C-alpha positions in Angstrom: 0.0 -0.1 -0.2 1.6 3.3 -1.0 1.2 6.2 1.4 0.8 9.8 0.5 0.6 11.2 3.9 3.4 13.3 5.7 3.6 13.4 9.6 5.2 16.4 11.3 5.9 16.6 14.9 6.6 19.0 17.7 7.9 17.8 21.2 7.6 19.0 24.6 9.2 17.6 27.9 6.7 17.5 30.9 7.5 18.0 34.5 7.1 14.2 34.9 9.9 13.5 32.5 7.8 12.0 29.9 7.5 13.5 26.4 4.5 14.9 24.8 4.6 14.8 21.2 2.0 16.7 19.1 1.6 15.6 15.5 0.1 16.2 12.5 -0.9 13.8 9.5 -0.9 15.9 6.2 -3.1 13.6 4.1 -5.0 15.1 0.9 -8.0 12.9 1.8 -8.2 13.0 5.6 -5.8 15.0 7.6 -5.3 14.3 11.2 -3.6 15.4 14.3 -3.2 14.1 17.8 -1.2 13.5 20.6 1.3 10.7 21.9 2.9 10.4 25.3 6.4 8.9 25.2 7.6 7.4 28.6 11.2 6.5 27.4 13.6 8.4 25.1 13.0 7.5 21.4 14.6 8.9 18.1 12.2 11.0 15.7 12.2 8.0 13.5 11.1 5.6 16.3 8.4 8.1 17.1 7.2 8.7 13.8 7.0 4.5 13.3 5.1 4.5 16.6 2.4 7.1 15.2 2.1 5.2 12.0 1.5 1.8 13.7 -1.1 3.3 16.1 -2.9 5.1 13.2 -3.1 1.7 11.4 -4.3 -0.1 14.5 -7.1 2.6 14.6 -8.0 2.0 11.1 -8.1 -1.9 11.7 -10.2 -1.4 14.6 -12.9 0.7 12.7 -12.7 -1.9 9.9 -13.9 -4.8 12.5 -17.3 -3.5 12.9 -18.6 -6.8 11.4 -21.9 -7.6 13.6 -21.8 -11.4 12.5 -18.3 -11.6 13.8 -18.1 -9.7 16.9 -14.8 -8.7 18.1 -14.0 -7.9 21.7 -13.3 -4.4 22.5 -9.5 -3.3 22.6 -8.4 -1.7 25.9 -8.4 2.2 25.3 -5.1 3.7 24.9 -4.7 6.7 27.0 -1.2 7.7 25.6 -2.6 8.2 22.1 -5.3 10.8 20.9 -6.2 11.1 17.1 -8.6 13.8 15.8 -9.7 14.5 12.5 -8.5 18.0 11.3 
């Protein structure tokens, strides 16, 4: 699958020592933004890959809404928030 989206991030170190990452996904069809809380030091590449995997996981969850084959709900992730822009 070819991806035409671009992810830009800004980081902020919190008093707790954790890092808050604000990201924006530039996509022609569906731009999105959100926040990710990182508990350990990571490189920019690792953060972007984590954002991509979590967004993909959300897409898969939305596609699993088949009433004939119910899937148990996945535990809510309080370290990752995603919004439509």
